[in-house]
C-alpha positions in Angstrom: 3.6 -34.0 -19.9 4.8 -31.0 -23.3 8.5 -30.9 -23.5 10.2 -28.0 -22.2 10.9 -25.3 -24.9 14.5 -24.6 -24.7 16.0 -21.6 -26.2 19.2 -22.0 -28.7 20.1 -20.1 -31.6 19.6 -22.8 -34.0 16.0 -23.2 -32.1 14.5 -20.1 -32.2 13.4 -19.0 -35.8 15.0 -15.7 -37.6 11.6 -14.0 -37.1 12.0 -14.0 -33.4 15.1 -13.2 -33.3 14.8 -10.2 -35.5 12.0 -9.1 -32.7 14.6 -9.4 -29.8 17.1 -7.6 -31.8 14.9 -5.0 -32.7 13.4 -4.7 -28.7 16.9 -4.6 -27.6 18.2 -2.1 -29.8 15.1 0.1 -29.4 15.3 0.1 -25.2 19.1 0.5 -25.8 18.5 3.7 -27.7 15.7 4.8 -25.2 17.9 4.2 -22.4 20.8 6.2 -24.0 18.5 9.0 -25.0 16.9 9.4 -21.5 19.5 11.7 -19.7 19.5 14.1 -22.8 15.7 15.0 -21.4 17.4 16.5 -18.2 20.0 18.2 -19.8 17.5 20.1 -21.9 15.2 20.4 -18.9 12.6 18.3 -20.7 12.1 15.8 -17.2 13.4 12.5 -17.0 15.2 13.9 -13.5 15.5 10.2 -12.4 16.6 7.8 -15.0 18.5 4.1 -13.8 20.3 3.0 -16.9 19.7 -0.8 -17.7 22.6 -1.4 -20.1 24.0 -4.6 -19.0 20.6 -6.0 -17.7 19.0 -6.6 -21.6 19.2 -10.5 -21.3 16.7 -10.7 -18.2 14.7 -8.0 -18.9 14.0 -9.3 -22.5 13.2 -12.7 -21.1 10.8 -11.3 -18.6 8.8 -9.2 -20.7 8.9 -12.4 -23.2 7.2 -14.6 -21.1 5.0 -12.3 -19.5 1.4 -12.7 -20.5 -0.9 -9.6 -20.3 -4.1 -11.6 -20.0 -3.1 -13.8 -17.3 0.2 -13.0 -15.3 0.9 -10.1 -13.2 4.0 -7.9 -13.8 5.9 -6.0 -10.9 9.0 -4.1 -12.6 11.3 -1.9 -10.8 12.8 1.2 -11.6 15.6 -0.4 -13.9 13.2 -2.3 -15.8 12.9 -0.1 -18.7 13.8 -2.9 -21.3 11.5 -5.4 -19.3 8.5 -2.5 -20.0 9.7 -2.4 -23.7 9.8 -6.2 -24.0 6.1 -6.6 -22.3 4.5 -4.3 -24.9 4.9 -1.0 -23.7 5.5 1.6 -26.8 8.9 4.2 -27.2 6.2 6.7 -26.8 4.7 5.2 -23.5 8.6 4.9 -22.1 8.9 8.3 -22.9 5.6 9.9 -21.6 6.4 8.4 -18.6 10.1 9.7 -18.8 9.1 13.4 -19.2 6.1 13.0 -16.9 3.3 13.5 -19.4 -0.8 13.7 -18.6 -0.8 10.8 -20.9 1.5 8.3 -19.2 0.0 5.6 -19.2 1.4 4.6 -15.4 -0.1 7.5 -13.8 -0.4 10.3 -15.5 2.7 12.2 -14.3 2.1 11.6 -10.8 4.9 9.2 -10.3 8.8 9.3 -10.3 10.2 8.8 -14.0 11.5 5.4 -14.8 8.4 3.9 -13.0 7.3 2.3 -16.0 3.7 0.6 -15.7 0.6 -0.4 -18.0 -2.3 -0.9 -15.1 -4.8 -2.1 -17.7 -2.2 -5.1 -18.7 -1.3 -5.8 -15.5 1.8 -4.1 -15.4 1.6 -2.7 -11.7 2.7 0.8 -11.0 5.3 0.2 -7.7 6.8 1.9 -5.2 10.0 3.9 -5.1 10.9 1.9 -2.1 12.8 -0.6 -3.9 12.0 -4.5 -3.3 8.2 -2.9 -1.5 6.5 -4.7 -4.4 7.5 -8.3 -3.7 4.7 -8.4 -1.4 2.1 -7.1 -3.6 3.4 -9.7 -5.7 2.6 -12.3 -3.3 -0.6 -10.9 -2.5 -1.5 -11.0 -6.5 -0.2 -14.6 -6.5 -2.4 -15.6 -3.7 -5.5 -14.0 -5.5 -4.1 -15.7 -8.4 -4.7 -19.5 -6.7 -8.2 -18.0 -4.6 -9.9 -18.1 -8.1 -8.0 -20.6 -9.8 -6.1 -18.4 -12.1 -3.8 -19.7 -15.0 -1.0 -17.0 -14.8 1.7 -16.0 -12.4 3.1 -13.0 -10.7 6.6 -11.8 -11.4 8.2 -9.5 -9.4 11.6 -8.0 -10.2 14.4 -6.3 -8.4 18.0 -6.1 -7.8 19.9 -8.0 -5.8 20.5 -5.3 -3.3 16.8 -4.5 -2.1 16.8 -8.4 -1.1 18.4 -7.2 2.5 15.0 -5.6 3.1 13.0 -7.4 5.9 9.8 -7.4 3.7 11.6 -9.1 0.8 12.3 -12.3 3.1 8.5 -11.7 4.7 7.2 -12.3 1.0 9.5 -15.1 -0.1 8.8 -16.8 3.1 4.8 -15.9 2.6 5.0 -17.3 -0.8 6.7 -20.5 0.2 4.7 -21.1 3.3 1.4 -20.6 1.1 2.7 -21.9 -2.0 1.8 -19.4 -4.1 2.6 -19.0 -7.7 5.0 -16.0 -8.0 8.6 -15.4 -9.6 11.1 -13.3 -8.0 13.6 -12.2 -10.2 16.8 -10.5 -8.8 18.6 -8.8 -11.4 22.2 -9.1 -9.9 24.5 -6.4 -10.5 26.7 -6.3 -8.1 26.0 -3.0 -6.6 23.6 -1.1 -4.3 24.0 2.4 -5.9 27.7 2.5 -4.6 27.4 -0.3 -2.0 29.1 -3.8 -3.4 27.7 -6.8 -2.9 30.1 -8.0 -0.4 28.9 -5.6 2.3 25.0 -6.7 1.9 25.4 -10.4 2.1 27.9 -12.7 3.3 27.0 -15.3 0.3 28.4 -14.1 -3.1 24.6 -14.4 -4.8 21.9 -12.7 -3.1 19.5 -15.8 -3.8 22.0 -18.2 -1.9 20.2 -16.7 1.4 16.9 -18.2 0.8 18.3 -21.7 -0.1 16.9 -23.2 3.2 13.4 -22.0 2.3 10.7 -25.3 1.6 8.7 -25.2 -1.4 11.3 -22.5 -3.0 13.0 -23.4 -6.3 16.0 -21.3 -7.0 17.3 -20.7 -10.6 20.3 -19.0 -11.6 21.2 -17.6 -15.2 23.4 -15.4 -17.0 21.4 -11.9 -17.0 23.5 -10.8 -19.8 22.8 -14.1 -22.3 19.4 -13.5 -24.3 19.1 -17.4 -24.3 20.4 -18.0 -20.6 17.7 -15.9 -19.6 15.1 -17.0 -21.8 15.9 -20.5 -20.7 15.4 -19.6 -16.9 12.4 -17.8 -17.4 10.6 -20.3 -19.3 11.9 -23.0 -16.6 10.5 -20.4 -13.9 7.3 -19.9 -15.0 6.5 -23.7 -16.2 7.7 -24.7 -12.6 5.8 -22.1 -11.1 2.3 -23.6 -12.9 3.0 -27.2 -12.9 4.3 -27.2 -9.1 1.8 -24.2 -7.9 5.1 -22.9 -5.7 7.3 -19.9 -6.0 10.7 -19.6 -8.1 13.8 -17.2 -7.4 15.6 -16.6 -10.7 19.1 -15.1 -10.3 20.1 -13.4 -13.1 23.7 -12.3 -12.9 24.1 -8.9 -14.4 26.7 -6.0 -15.1 25.9 -2.7 -15.0 27.6 -0.6 -17.3 27.2 3.0 -16.3 26.6 4.7 -12.9 23.1 3.6 -10.6 21.3 6.5 -11.9 21.9 10.1 -13.5 22.8 11.3 -9.9 25.3 9.2 -9.7 29.1 8.9 -10.6 30.2 5.5 -10.6 33.7 7.0 -11.3 34.0 7.7 -7.3 34.0 3.9 -6.5 34.8 2.0 -9.9 38.1 1.9 -11.3 38.6 2.5 -15.1 39.7 -1.4 -15.2 36.3 -2.3 -13.8 34.3 0.1 -15.8 35.9 -1.1 -19.3 35.4 -4.8 -18.4 31.7 -4.0 -17.7 31.5 -2.0 -21.1 33.0 -5.2 -22.6 30.5 -7.4 -21.3 27.5 -5.7 -23.2 24.9 -8.1 -23.8 23.6 -5.9 -27.2 27.1 -6.2 -28.7 27.5 -9.6 -27.7 23.9 -10.4 -29.1 24.8 -8.6 -32.4 28.1 -10.8 -32.8 26.3 -13.8 -32.2 23.8 -13.0 -34.9 26.3 -11.6 -37.4 29.0 -14.9 -36.9 26.0 -17.5 -37.2 25.5 -15.9 -40.6 21.6 -15.6 -39.8 21.9 -12.0 -40.2 24.1 -9.8 -42.3 25.5 -6.2 -41.2 23.3 -4.7 -43.5 20.0 -6.1 -42.2 21.4 -5.3 -39.2 21.4 -2.1 -40.0 18.1 -1.6 -41.2 17.0 -2.8 -37.9 19.0 -0.1 -36.2 17.5 2.5 -38.6 13.8 1.5 -38.0 14.6 1.6 -34.1 15.8 5.0 -34.4 12.8 6.1 -36.7 10.6 4.8 -34.0 12.4 6.3 -31.3 12.4 9.7 -33.0 8.8 9.5 -34.1 8.1 8.7 -30.4 10.0 11.9 -29.4 8.1 14.0 -31.3 5.2 13.0 -30.7 5.8 13.0 -26.4 7.1 16.5 -26.5 3.9 18.2 -27.5 1.7 15.6 -25.4 0.0 17.7 -22.6 1.4 18.5 -19.6 -0.7 17.1 -15.9 -3.3 20.0 -15.1 -2.5 21.4 -11.8 -6.1 21.4 -11.0 -6.1 17.9 -11.0 -4.0 17.3 -8.0 -7.3 16.4 -5.6 -8.4 13.9 -8.1 -8.1 10.4 -7.2 -7.1 10.9 -3.3 -9.5 8.9 -2.3 -12.1 7.0 -4.2 -15.7 7.4 -3.5 -16.9 5.2 -0.8 -19.8 3.4 -0.3 -23.1 5.5 0.3 -25.5 4.0 2.6 -29.0 3.8 1.6 -30.5 3.5 5.1 -30.1 5.8 8.5 -28.5 8.2 6.2 -29.5 11.3 9.4 -27.8 9.1 11.7 -31.4 8.1 13.5 -33.3 5.4 13.9 -36.2 3.5 16.5 -33.7 2.4 19.6 -36.7 -0.3 20.3 -36.0 -1.7 16.7 -32.9 -4.1 16.9 -30.6 -5.7 19.3 -28.7 -4.5 22.8 -24.9 -5.6 21.4 -21.8 -4.7 23.3 -19.0 -3.2 20.7 -17.7 -6.5 20.7 -20.6 -8.2 19.6 -21.3 -5.6 16.8 -18.0 -5.8 15.3 -18.2 -9.6 15.0 -21.9 -10.0 13.9 -21.3 -7.3 11.3 -18.2 -9.1 9.9 -20.0 -12.4 9.7 -23.4 -10.5 7.9 -20.6 -9.0 5.5 -18.9 -12.3 4.6 -22.4 -13.5 3.9 -23.3 -11.0 1.7 -19.9 -10.6 -0.5 -18.3 -13.9 -1.2 -15.3 -12.3 -2.3 -14.5 -10.8 1.3 -11.2 -12.0 2.8 -10.1 -11.5 6.3 -6.5 -12.4 7.8 -4.0 -11.2 10.7 -2.0 -12.4 13.4 -3.5 -15.1 16.0 -7.4 -14.2 13.9 -8.4 -17.9 13.1 -7.2 -20.6 15.7 -9.9 -22.8 16.9 -12.3 -20.9 19.2 -9.8 -18.1 19.3 -10.3 -15.2 17.3 -7.7 -12.6 17.9 -6.2 -11.0 21.2 -9.9 -9.7 21.7 -11.8 -12.6 20.1 -13.6 -9.9 17.7 -13.2 -12.8 15.0 -14.5 -15.4 16.8 -16.2 -18.1 14.8 -15.0 -16.3 11.5 -13.3 -19.2 10.1 -15.6 -22.2 10.9 -18.1 -20.2 9.2 -16.0 -19.1 6.3 -13.6 -21.5 5.6 -9.6 -21.4 5.9 -9.7 -20.2 2.4 -11.1 -16.7 3.7 -10.3 -16.4 6.8 -6.9 -17.5 8.1 -3.6 -16.4 9.9 -0.8 -14.4 8.6 2.8 -14.7 10.5 3.8 -11.7 13.0 4.8 -9.7 10.1 2.9 -6.7 9.9 4.2 -5.9 6.3 3.3 -9.0 5.4 -0.2 -8.7 6.5 -0.5 -5.3 5.0 1.6 -5.3 1.6 0.0 -8.9 0.6 -3.5 -7.3 1.0 -2.6 -4.7 -1.2 -1.1 -7.2 -3.7 -4.6 -9.5 -3.6 -7.0 -6.6 -4.1 -4.8 -6.0 -7.6 -6.5 -9.3 -8.7 -9.7 -8.0 -8.8 -12.1 -4.6 -7.6 -14.7 -6.7 -6.3 -12.5 -8.2 -3.6 -12.9 -6.6 -0.2 -10.0 -7.7 2.3 -10.1 -6.8 6.0 -7.0 -7.1 7.8 -6.3 -7.0 11.5 -3.0 -4.6 11.0 -1.5 -5.7 14.1 -2.5 -7.1 17.6 -2.4 -4.0 19.2 -2.2 -0.9 17.1 0.8 0.1 18.6 2.8 -2.5 17.1 1.5 -1.4 13.7 4.4 0.5 13.4 6.5 -2.3 11.0 3.4 -2.0 8.6 3.9 1.9 7.9 5.8 1.6 5.0 2.8 -0.3 3.0 0.8 1.8 4.9 2.4 4.7 3.1 2.0 2.7 -0.1 -1.2 1.9 -0.3 -2.4 5.3 0.9 -1.3 6.9 -2.7 -2.0 4.2 -4.5 -5.0 5.5 -5.8 -3.6 8.9 -6.6 -0.5 7.8 -8.0 -2.1 5.9 -10.4 -4.3 8.2 -11.6 -7.4 6.1 -10.2 -6.1 3.4 -12.1 -6.2 1.3 -8.8 -7.5 1.1 -5.6 -6.5 -1.2 -2.5 -10.0 -1.9 -1.1 -8.6 -2.7 2.3 -10.6 -2.2 5.8 -7.5 -2.2 8.6 -8.5 -2.9 12.0 -6.7 -2.0 15.2 -7.2 -2.4 18.6 -6.5 1.4 19.8 -5.9 3.2 23.0 -5.6 2.8 26.7 -7.2 2.4 30.1 -6.4 -1.4 30.3 -3.1 -1.2 32.2 -1.4 -2.2 28.9 1.6 -0.1 28.7 3.9 0.4 26.0 3.0 -1.2 22.7 -0.4 -1.9 24.2 -1.9 1.3 25.3 -1.1 4.1 22.6 -2.9 6.1 20.0 -1.6 6.4 16.8 -4.6 8.3 15.1 -2.8 11.6 15.3 0.2 10.3 12.9 -1.6 8.6 10.6 -4.4 11.7 10.0 -1.4 13.5 8.2 -1.0 11.0 5.4 -3.8 12.1 3.2 -5.6 8.7 0.8 -6.9 6.9 3.9 -9.9 7.1 5.6 -9.8 6.7 9.3 -12.8 6.4 11.7 -12.9 5.9 15.4 -16.5 4.8 16.8 -17.3 4.8 20.6 -20.7 2.9 20.6 -21.6 -0.2 19.2 -23.9 1.1 16.6 -21.7 3.1 15.5 -19.1 0.4 15.3 -21.4 -1.6 13.3 -22.2 0.6 10.7 -18.9 2.3 10.1 -17.6 -1.1 9.9 -20.5 -2.4 7.1 -19.7 0.9 5.3 -16.0 0.3 5.3 -16.0 -3.1 3.8 -18.5 -2.0 1.2 -16.5 1.0 0.1 -13.4 1.4 -2.1 -10.3 2.2 -0.9 -8.5 2.1 2.5 -9.9 2.7 5.7 -8.3 2.9 9.0 -10.4 1.3 11.1 -9.6 2.4 14.9 -10.9 0.5 18.1 -11.3 1.7 21.5 -10.2 -2.0 22.9 -11.3 -0.8 26.6 -14.8 -0.5 25.1 -15.3 -4.0 23.6 -17.2 -5.2 26.9 -17.8 -2.3 28.6 -21.7 -1.9 29.0 -21.5 1.9 28.8 -20.8 1.3 25.1 -23.7 -1.1 24.3 -26.4 0.1 22.1 -29.2 -1.0 20.1 -28.1 -2.2 16.8 -30.8 -2.3 14.1 -30.1 -5.0 11.5 -27.9 -4.0 8.5 -27.1 -0.6 10.1 -25.3 1.9 8.2 -23.2 4.9 9.1 -21.5 7.2 6.2 -18.3 8.4 6.6 -17.7 12.0 7.4 -21.0 12.6 9.7 -20.5 13.4 13.1 -23.4 12.7 15.7 -24.5 14.5 18.4 -24.6 12.3 21.8 -25.6 15.3 23.8 -27.5 18.7 22.8 -26.4 21.9 24.5 -26.0 25.6 24.0 -23.3 26.9 26.6 -20.2 24.8 25.3 -19.4 22.5 23.0 -17.3 19.3 23.4 -15.9 17.8 20.4 -14.6 14.0 20.8 -14.4 10.7 19.9 -13.4 7.3 21.1 -13.1 6.3 24.9 -13.5 10.0 26.0 -16.8 10.3 24.4 -18.4 8.4 27.7 -16.5 10.5 29.8 -17.8 13.6 28.1 -21.1 12.7 28.2 -20.8 11.8 32.0 -18.9 15.4 32.5 -22.0 17.1 30.8 -24.3 15.2 32.5 -22.7 16.0 36.0 -22.7 20.2 34.9 -26.1 19.7 34.0 -27.1 18.4 37.4 -24.8 20.5 39.1 -25.1 24.0 37.6 -27.8 23.9 34.9 -25.2 24.5 32.4 -26.1 22.5 29.2 -22.8 21.1 27.4 -23.3 19.7 23.9 -21.3 16.3 22.8 -20.3 16.3 19.4 -18.8 12.7 18.7 -17.0 13.1 15.2 -16.6 9.2 14.5 -15.0 9.9 11.4 -11.8 11.4 11.4 -11.0 11.7 7.7 -13.1 13.2 6.4 -14.2 15.1 8.8 -17.6 16.6 9.5 -16.6 20.4 9.7 -20.3 21.2 9.0 -21.4 19.7 12.1 -18.9 21.0 14.5 -18.9 24.6 13.0 -22.8 24.7 13.8 -22.5 23.5 17.2 -19.3 26.5 17.6 -21.8 28.6 16.2 -24.6 27.6 18.6 -22.4 27.6 21.8 -19.4 29.9 21.4 -17.3 27.7 23.5 -15.3 24.9 22.5 -13.3 21.8 24.0 -11.6 19.5 22.2 -11.5 16.3 24.0 -9.4 13.2 23.0 -7.2 10.4 24.7 -4.1 11.0 22.5 -1.5 13.2 23.4 -2.4 17.1 23.1 0.8 17.7 21.5 0.5 16.5 18.1 -3.0 15.1 18.8 -5.8 15.0 16.3 -7.5 17.8 18.3 -4.8 19.9 17.1 -6.6 20.2 13.5 -9.9 20.4 14.9 -8.7 23.4 17.2 -7.2 25.1 14.0 -10.0 24.3 11.9 -12.3 26.3 14.4 -10.0 29.2 14.9 -9.6 29.3 11.1 -13.1 28.9 9.9 -15.4 29.3 13.0 -13.6 32.2 14.9 -15.9 34.9 14.7 -18.3 32.3 16.8 -16.1 32.0 19.5 -16.1 33.7 22.9 -13.2 32.0 24.2 -10.1 30.2 23.4 -10.7 26.6 22.0 -9.2 24.7 25.0 -8.0 20.9 24.5 -7.7 18.2 26.7 -5.7 14.9 25.9 -3.0 12.8 27.7 0.5 14.3 28.3 3.7 14.2 26.1 5.1 10.9 27.0 4.3 7.6 26.6 1.5 5.4 28.6 2.9 3.9 31.5 2.7 0.1 32.7 1.4 0.9 36.2 -1.8 1.7 36.7 -0.8 4.7 38.4 1.6 6.0 35.8 -1.1 5.3 33.2 -4.0 7.6 35.6 -1.1 10.1 35.6 -1.0 10.0 31.9 -4.3 9.6 30.3 -7.2 11.8 30.5 -10.4 11.4 32.8 -13.4 13.1 34.0 -12.0 15.2 36.2 -9.6 16.6 33.7 -12.3 17.2 31.1 -14.5 18.5 34.1 -12.0 21.0 35.4 -11.2 22.1 31.6 -14.6 22.9 30.9 -15.3 24.7 34.2 -12.5 27.0 33.4 -13.6 27.5 29.8 -17.6 27.9 30.9 -15.9 30.7 33.5 -13.7 32.4 31.1 
């Protein structure tokens, strides 16, 4: 076995020491200059100074290999980014939010340094959030036999977040090649470490985790930090298990430019922090060892100053982002179906399937087609069990535990690691059962927000290619956490497609399109219809349904019902009843796709009938139907002969007792009554 490299003053050559010193000086000059841009109204409105973290940040960047590793820096990691290879110009372009910022073209907050083409990832402002992404990409490294490691860097206070525990628990359970670096400066903004944890060191909170090594170092010392990071990377690669590197640092300045540490740190503490300056100490070591003279270091200082000023001049004249570009990269172009483009097909060709069968068989067909497809979630692969409703039954048996596996009961972890693993390669497609019921999805909302704007904030450089399956809706007597609808809330978040099929054929076609597309799709499944014969349909082989195309379930001329999900079938029944009883002809439009929405099909129907009833299972107040009604009123007002009416559930939770559920959720009678009033208007 190769002897471990050990960094000491007498084992590191002068050229390397010079490089380190240059990076440290250049970084510090940038760190100290950053606040001036804000004072001059040039930008950099958020800056978190790193001074005092110099040792560990230099070491992270030095052991990072852009060809094999993946780096997830946090907002204080300026020196890390510089050490990993970013130029002074790239640092400043990010700080003042220029269009040529390599992290994201000025779309993300300043001090969020990244270079996606080098696997230096564009991470969240929600501190510690990216630990899950690092674990996910480490899963990709392991699955594909990669040679590198994932490196996640953060402050010690963010380790209090639940998703950090989920990340480290998952990494240790799966034995994944990831290094978690805790840069411990003893403060979370103004909150001292003693208010964060009973343990003096954040890493000690994880001592009970199996398959996890913890390495402690002095993050102020260049050599201690280099040895710790070298040891960590070597251990991760050799043992294929995670490591925490706990680096003791000091924060010399305020938390950020919006903080005043004088309000909570006395003069003595601030003086001691400054006296611990890693750059000053490294400079003294280089001089006392007589490896460098004052004159030699002065030359290096001057070179760093010149580079910074040259970068400053270039960055100032760089173009600003174009306001017209805001709609670029909201969502990547989806897979465009090549068959069944008009949504019609020979109903005699194909198999009659229940909705649950259509989902299960489509999953299997797509897994056979694309070997880079993966599926995980809670309870999705245990012997003959395939999720609460058995949608994924038989998947693990057919495709193996490497591709289909259970996740812990941690919705954050399920979705966050999907985001991370999709970063390993754009060819990867991931399906997650985001929660056992849609109502349990809320713990994953921060990760949902994250993936919704990954494509936009990276300026099109990264898209999480994920289908999020959720069993949605009521009519099963499930009550709280088992019968609610969530699409109205999530439709307000740009960047994620949302589909909600109500028949087996559309379930198959939309799932296929989702799994073949780039970008995230929220796939809502009306669980009450899984085995209901009313949702059964002929499903042709390789059936495809494009996003943003509604389907006319029943032609009509006297009124339009715009609907989706469970209420599609109720609306069809009501339309049939009117035809039999009154001769009135009601058109039923099943939108199928909420985002993108087929506005043209809706407006064409409104133009034809002049009356519109919007029906869905979700609450009327705040439900997605409000957007449809507003769109019709805004763009189709001249076609209307009556006000747009809506039918949905009451503005209450969905109760457990069937009597309560019936009083809350819409049914055929409510739809019929509303339709009659609208026809009589």
